[in-house]
N, C-alpha and C positions, 0 to 999 in steps of 0.2 A: 938045662944049664943052671947051676946054682947061682943065686943072687948074692951080691955083697951087701953090707949093711946100708950103704948109701942108696942102693936101688930099692931095698926093702922099705927104707924110711920114706921113699916116694910112693911106693906101691900102696901103702896104707892110707894115703891122703886123697880126699875128695873135695878139692877147693872149687872156687868159682871166680870167674873174671867178669868184668863189665863189658857189655856190648854184644852185638849180634854176629861178629866175626872173630875167628880165632887169632889172638895176638901171637906174634912171632915168639915171644919169650915163653908163652904157654905151650906152643907147639914144640919147642925145644925140651921143655919139661916132660911132655908126653912121650917124646922120642926116647927120653932117658928111662921111662917106665912109670911115670906118674899114674896113680891108680885110676883116676878118672876125673870127670867134671860134673858138677851139679848145676843145673840150669835154674836161674831165677828170672824175675820179670824183665830185667834189662836184656837178657839173652833171647827171650821169646817175643820181643816187641814187634818184630817184623812179620810175624805170622808163621804158620806151620811149614810152608815151603822153605822159608829161610832157615827155620830150625833144622829141617832135614839136611840142608846144605852144610850147616854148622856141624851137625853130627858126623857127616861124611868127612869133613876136614879133620875132626878130632880122631876119627878112626883111621884116617890116612896116616896120621902121626903116630898112633898107637892102636893097632887092631884089637887089643885086649882091653881097651879102656872101658870102664863103667861110665855110662851116661845116665844121670839121675835127674828127677824133677819131682816137685810136689804137685801131683794132680789127683786130688781127692774127689772131684766132682762137687757140685754145689758151690759153696762160698769160696773154697780154696781151689783156684785154677790158675795155672801159668800159661797154658796154651790158649786160653780164652779170656785173658786178662782185659781185653778191650771190649768184649761183647757179652761176657757172662757164660757160665757153663751150660752146655746143651743137655746135661744129664742131671737128674735129681741128686741132691747131696745126701750124706749119710743119715741125718736126723729125719729127713722126709722119707727116705727108703725104710728106715726102721718103723716109722709110723704107718706106712702103707703095708708093711709086714708081708711082702711077697718075695720069698727067697729066690725064686726063679728070676724075678725082675732084678733083684740086687746082683745076682750072678751075671745077668746080661749087661748091666751097667758096668760092672768091673771088666767084662770082656770087651765092651765097646771102648772104654778108656784105654785098655791094653792095645787094641788094634790101632787106635789113633797114635799112641805113643810109639808103637813099632814102626808105623809109617814115617814118623819123625826121627827114627834112629835112636830112640831112647829105650834102654833095656832094664832100668830100675826105677820103679815108681815108689816114692817115699809116702806110701799109703797102703792100706787104709788106717785110719785112727781106730785103735782098739780100746781107747779109754772109755770107761763107763761114767757118763756125765751125771754124777750123783749130786753135785753142788750147782744149783741154778745160777749162782753168782760167779761161776767159773768164767774168767775173762778171755781165755784163749782156746778152750775146747768147744763147749757149747754145741752148736749145730754141726760141728765136725764129728761128733759122736753119733753112733747109730741109736743109742738108747741110754737111759738111766738104769735100765734093768740088765744085770749081767748076762743072763741067759739069752735074752733077745739080742743084745749087742754081740754076743759070741756067735750066734747063728748067722747074723748078717756079715760079720767080719769074715767068717769062713767062706760064705758064699761069694763075697766080693773078691777075696783072695783067689778063689778057685777060678772065677771068670777072668780075672786079670792074667793069671799065669797060663790059662788056656790060650791066650793070645801071644805067648812066648815072651812075656815081660815079667820080671821078678817083682814080687811084692815086698814091702818093708812095713810091717805093722808097728804102730807107735802109740804111746810113748812109755815103754816099760820102766817101772812096774805098774804104771797107771797114773795119769795126770788128771783124772776126772774129778777128784774130791779136793780141788784146790781153789782158792780165791785170789791167787796171784799168778802173774804171767812170767814164766821162767825166761822169757826173752829179756826181762827187765830186772828181775830179782830172783831170789832162791825160795821157792815155795816148799811147804812141808805138808806131808800127808800123815796125820796122826791117827793111824789105825793099827791095831795089833795084827800079828801074822795070820791069825785065824780069819779075821775079817778080810784081809787081803786075798787069801786063798778062795774065799767064797764070793768075792766081788771083783777087785781089780784084776786078778790073774786069770779069771775065767775066759775072757775073750782071747788072751794070749795063748792059753792052752788049746783053745779051739783052732786058732790060726796055725799053731805048730802041728796039730793033728791034720789040718788041711794041706800041709806041706809048704807053708810060707817060707820063701827063700831067705828072708832076713827080718830082723827085729831091730827097731830103733830104741835107744835109751832115752831117758828123760832127765832133765836137770832139776830133780826134786829130791828133797831129803825125806827118807822114811825111817824115823827113829827106831821103829820096831826091828829094822834090819841093820841099819848103820846110822847112828845118831850124828855123825860128823860130816860125811861126804855125800854129795848128790849122786844119784844112781849112775850117771855117766862115768863117774870116777871111782865107783865103789865096787871092790871085789866081792863083798858079801851080797850086794844087790845083783850084780851080774852072775854071781855064782848061783843064785836062786834060779835064774833062767837056764844056765848051762848045766849045773849039776842036779839040782832038785827037780827041775822040769824036764831035764834030758834033751834040751834043745841043741841041735848040732849045726844049725845054719849060721849065717853071717850075722854078727852083731855090729850095727851101724850106730855111731854116736850121733846125737842131735847136734846141731851146729855149735861148734866150740866157741864162736864169738859171742854167744848169748851170755848175759850176765850171770845166769845160774851156774855156768861152767867156769868162766874165765875172769870174772870181774876182779878177783883178788890175786890171780896168779898168772894171767896172760895165756894166750892160746898155745904157744909151744909147750909150756908146762902142763896145761890141761891135756894136751895130746899124749904126753908121756904117761900121765896118770891114768888116762882112759885105756890106753893100750895095756898097761900093767894090770888094770882091773879086769880086762877080758874083752874089751871092744876090738873089732877087727878093722873096720873101715871108718875113717875119721872125716866127718863132714865139717868143713872149716867155716863156712858162711859165705855170704854173697860179696862180690866185687872186691876180691882180695888180690893184692899185688904178689908177683912172683917172689919178692923178697920175704914175705911171710911164709910161703911154702918152704923156702930155703932155711929160714930160721927154725921152722918146725922139724925139718929134716935133720938139721944139725943137733937139735935138742934130743931127738930120738936116738941118734947115733951115740951122742955123749952119754945118754942114760944107759945104753947097753955097755959102753966101756966102763961106766961107774958102778955097774952092778945093780942099778935101780930097775932095769928092765932086762929080762933075759932074752938072749938071742933066740932061744926056742920059742918064746911067746911071740916074738916078732915073725918068725918063720911060720908059726901056726896061723897067725892072722893073714899072712899072704896066701897060704894054702886055702884058707876058707874063702877069701875073696875070689880065688880062681874058680870056686864052685858056681859063681854067677855066670860064667861063660856058657853054661848050658842053656841059658835063656837067650835064644838067638833071634827073637822077634819074628818067628816064622809060624805063628799060630793061624795064619790064614785071614781072609777078609772078615769084617764085622758082620755078624748074622743079624744085626738090628736089635732094637729094644722094643719088646712088645708092651703095649698098654701103659706107656709112660704117662700119657695124659690122664688116664683114669687113676693111676697111682698118685699123681700130683693132687687131684681132687680128693682122693682118699686120705692124703696126709694133712689136709687143711682141717683146722678146727675153727668153727664160727661160734663165738660166745655172744649171745644176745641176738636180736633180730635187726637186720640191716634196714635202715630207713630209706626213704626215697632219695636217690642220689642223682637225680636229674640236675644237670648243670654243675655237678661237684668238681672241685679242683683237687689235684694231687699235690700235697705239701710234704716235703721230706725234712725230717729233723737231721741236721748235719752233724754227724758224730764220726770220729776217726775210727777206722777199723783196727783190730789188733794186727800185730806184725805178720802173723802167719797168713792172714787173709789178704792184707795189703789193700791199696786203694784201687778197687775194681768196681765195676757196675753192680748196683744192687737196687732192688725195688722197681716199681713202675717209673717210667719217665716222669719226673715231677714238673709241675707248672712253676714251682718256686721252692726255695730252701729257706728254712729258718734255723737259727741257733737254738740249742736246748734252753727252754725257759722263755724264749722270745715269743711275744704274742703272734698268733697265726690267723686270728679271725679275719674274715673278709666279707664280701657281699655274696659269697656262694658257699654252699656246704663244703666242708673240708674232709678229704680222706687223708688222714695224718699217718705217714709211714715212718717207721723207726726201727732201730736194732737194739735189742737187750734193754728195753725201757726200765725193767725192774732193777737194773744196776745203775740207773741214772736218775736219781730222785729229782734232779732239776728239770726233767722233762714234764711238761704239763699237758694233759690230754683232754681235760674237760673243755667242752666247746666244740670238739671235733664231731663230725657226723659218724665217723667210724675210724678205728685205729687198725693199721696193718702192721703186725709185728713180724719182722724179717729175721729176728734172732731167735735165741732159745726162749720158749714160751714160759717165762717165769711168772711169779705171783703178780696179780693185776687186780687192783681194787677200784678202778675207774668205773664210772657209770656209763661209759661209752661202749657200744658194741666193738668186739675185737676179732680180727681174723689172724690166726696163728699159722705161719707158713713153714716153720722149722728150716729156715735158710733160703737163700736166693738161688734160683736156677731159672733158665729160660722156660722150661715146662711149668715150674711153679708160678712164674709171673703170668703165664697164659691162663693158668687156673684161677688166679686172683682176678685177672681182668674179666674173665667170664662171670665170676660171682658178682663183681661190681656192676657189670652191664645188666645182669638180671635184676639188679636193684635200681636200674634207671640211669646209671652213669653213661654218658653219651659222647665222651671225647673220642 
């Protein structure tokens, strides 16, 4: 049955509501053909069983709905926002450099998502984190080396999709060489096309070769391709993916409520521009009212009537979204993750010699996480917190743990017995021994605890 414009303008939207139960007005939208729902922290707060119930309610309203979530492992987790991810994150996996393990982690995440009724994972990150000052990618990246990142992206995608869950590699054409957060502003990647082809685009090409179901855009400006518009809204940027790289899967926009996409134009207009540029499925952002979905629907329909968006482009987007139906969450039970503990140890780097830590206390430097990570557990359970720059000395040796200290010059480390860096291991000129973890996960925390205990820590 052919869809009319109003139906198609709903089909291409992937909004999110607040709370752990399906609101009646969203159920009505789904029954009309809304493309799907993206889960955020407020939707998953009651645990996996409640998420599975919510997914069942969404599918009862619309059996073809896409249900998506950001579950990258490590620092970015929605299903384990209360207790931390049970699997190593990308940077730790890249450091351990065991492709079979990376594939097994992707498959394990896929099996858990499938059990919760989720059929699209907004991961993995395919960005090459070449800028250590990157405030939003960091440990979400497998590596700062394009070839290594590409190999692990392909392995993770393969494992995830073996579980019957679609992957969405992000953030095209590459968010790794930025020092700004596109949630808050509009970053620029000043690299020529030749550099992009040998650096940023390498993991995306590997993901496409591995059969990745979808690719997410980024809200960054790449002047070498389009000096005016961010990738999410740029036909030349998305054309690089679709025409030059020959990618035939679904193009998903990053959340359109982010400042990099909509700060100056609003979400409905950003939605129109993104569709016209070549995106298929529009992620709107967390906790959005039905009224915004209706406004976006009306803007898309009006753009077709005004000739700013062709009906053919809109139909093409809907047809591509339908490809995701083949991911039916039937990949079978999780086969388990071999050797994750050994890999966690292999991913750690210890700089300097650990002193005697008998009687040491754990002190956390309280810093806000970026929006992608959110306020989730990180590090070992602290005995106390201090603000950046606040004196931390006491009557016991201090294990001082922090995230991305190289980006926070106000953090003072001298006087600590040892520093544990839970973020990206950037430049460090302190005289204190440092343990680099490459991101938080429960296996990573266990590996750090074991190191500290060998040095005498006895809590």
